[in-house]
N, C-alpha and C positions, 0 to 999 in steps of 0.2 A: 625613243623609243623605237622596238621593232616595226618590220612595213606590216600592214595589212598583207594576210592573204586571204582576204573576207570581209561581208558584214551580214551579218544576222540578220534576216525581215524584221520590217519595222522603224527600222534604224535609219537616216540618212545618210547615204555611202556616197556623193559626188552633186557637185557642184559644174555647172560650165558657165559661159559668158557669153552675152547672147552680143552682139559688136555691131553699130554702121558704120565702125572703119576698124576693122579688126589690126591695120598696120599700127594706128595710135593706140589701140592697148597694147596689143603686144607689148609696143618703146615701154609704157607706162610700166607695169608693171613686172618687165624684164629688169629695167632701171629698181622698181618698189622692194619686190621682191627676191631679185637674182633668180627670178627661174628662167629653163629655156621651151621657148614655142616650139612643138616640131606640131606638121600638120599631114595630115593623109595626103596623100599623092594623086590618090583613087578618083575621075572628076567626078564621080557618083557618091562619093563624101563630101560633097557640095563645098570644099577647102577647112573643115571640122579640123581639127587641132587639138595638143595639147600639153598643159605647159608642164614642164618636169621640174624636179627640185631633186638631185642625185642620183637623176635619171631613171628616177619613179612620175609615175601619172599624180598630180594634187588635184587640179582642174581642168575644165577645158574648154574651149574659147571657138564662137562662128560668127557667121555673117546674120544681119536680121535685117530685114529689106522689108519695103514695103514704107507708107507712113500714117503715123509718124512711127520715125524709128527712132524710139527710148531702148537705149541699153538698158541690158539690166543680164544680174549673176542668178542662174535660178539653182533652185535644192530639187534634189532626186535622193527618193526613200529607195533602200531595197526590197524585196517582197521574192518569192517563190512563183508568185501566180500573179499575174499582170493582170486575167483576163478576171480575176477572184473582186483582187480589188477595184476596177473598174462596177463591177455590181454593186460593191457596199458605198463606193464611192453615192452610185447614184439612188442606192436605198439611201444615205445618209442625208441626203438635198443637197449631193452636190454636181457639176456637169463633165461629161466627158470630152476632151476637146479635143483636143487626135488619141490615133489608136486602141488598142495595144498595137504596136507594131515591129516587127523585124526590124535591126538595123547590124547588117551584112550577120557575122557571126558571135558578134561582142554580146550582144545580147537582145532584148526586148524592152520594149520605151509606152509609156502612155503620158498626154499630159491631161491635168487633171484642173479644174475649180472649185473649191471651197465655197459653202453657200456665203462668203463674205466680199468674195471674190477674188481672193492669194489663188495666184497660180504653182505648182506644185505639180512635179517628174514624178515616176518610179521607175522601180529600174531591176529589168528580172536578169542577173548576169549569165551571159555567156561568156565568153573567152574574156571578159573583160568586165570586172566584178564594182572598179572605183578608184579611191583613191587608196594609193597604197603606206601614202603616208596623212595622219591626222592627227590634231591637237600635241606637234610640235612645230618653234619655226620655221619657214613659211608655210602653216597645211592648214586646210579646216580643221579649224575648235570649236565652232560653235553655230550653230540651228539654230534661228531664233523666229516665231511669228511675232510681225508688229500690225493689230489687228486692234478694229475701235471696236470691235464684238467680241471680245474675249468671253461670254457667257454663251453662244454659236459655237467658236471652237471647239472650248469645252465638250461641248456635245459633237460634234463632228468628227474632229480624227482618234478619240476614243473608242469609237464607232469604227469607224474603218482600220486601225490600225492598235486595238486593242491596249492601246497606250490608258497609263492612271497617271495621275496627280493633280495639282492645280494650277491655277493661273494670275491674273493679275483683276480677281473681281471681289476681290476681300480688301480691306484697310492696308495700307502697309503699315508693318512694323519694324522699329529699331531691334529687335528682340530675333530676326527669323531674314536668313538669308536671301541673298535676291534669287539667288541660283533657283528656292526652292517654287519659284515662278516658272513653270513649266511641266516637260511630261517626263515621264519615265515609265520603263517597260521591264518585268521583272525584276524591280527594282535598280535597274541600272539607266541614268539622266538620257536623255532621248535629243528632249528639243528641249530652248525656249518659248519664253510666251510674254509678251511684251505688250508695251501703250508703243502705241503710234506719234506722237504728237514728237516735233520735229525732225522729221524723217521723213513722212509720209504725205503728198500735199492734200491742200483739201477736198480733193475729189476723189482720192484713195480710199479706200475700207482699210484695205488689210494686205497683206506683201511680207516676206518667206526672204529674211538676210541672215546672209552669212561671215558670221565671225571669224577671220584668218590669224592663229594665234604667232603673239611676236612677240622680241627680247623686251622689251623695249616699249611699249603705248606711245607717251608720250613722244620719245626719238624720230618714231615710224611716222607719225602721226605729222610731224613737219614736216619730214619728207615726202610724206606723201601730197602737201600742200604745198613744199617748193614745187612741185611739179605739175602741180596744175590742181589739184583735186581740192575738191570745196571740203570744208567742217561741218557737219552738219549736228552734231555730238559731240560735243568738246571732249578731251580723256577727264575720264574720273570715273570712284570707284565703285565697284558696283557685284555684294554679294562675294569680296573676299580676290574680287581679282579686277585689274584696270582695265576701262574699255574707250571705246573711240567710236564713232560714225562716222564717215564720209565719203559723199561725189567722184568718184574718179572723173577725169574732168571731158570725158562722154557723158556723164551721169548714171553709172551706174554705183550704187548703192552697196555698201560695203563695208563692215566693222573688221577694226581690231581685238588684239583680247589678249593679255594680258597675262599671267596667274602670279 
């Protein structure tokens, strides 16, 4: 798949890892995916780094501070106007946590929380537009909202981003592909919507999850486990794909996806 030169508004465009131990996280993902980490040397960048694949950025990494310092992968959605999205988030019942704020000349970001508590970001591109490789080994391939309130999510995200589609409020049918559970924009798949069971702890209602595309889901899951990860959902066939969900050695959940 050719390298991306941009991302359309309303589509997931970037993911980064907030880690309480950046060195340990880098060692794990470089070993598992063959990425190469490169860090911004400017002190004001706070030690933020890029994971590169074939010298192209596919994900970011930065330190997380505070107590508890829980590791986690973040989801960013592309926008042409972060201020407008902030207004739509508030109108739809969500919260503005941070921003919008300028990040050097790279772009503008804002941090939001949906009504069920799932945190997500938007990114208004400047010099940096997001992942340059998507849906190929080992780049971001699928973004999915895990939630205990699918009906609420189905009301919130279309109101903010103009998505259409359905989630998990209807009973599953053997003749309907699992990939239909989610959202689209102008007829193209945008993000998935799935159950939280088995991944989210009892006290958490919703979370965004990124799946990285791999050539062999079972082999990569086994390699991750040998490197210290925990399997949260064992590899299984879903919607024509093979998927698994793991937690890295510091507890950050991520998915694997093989077409």
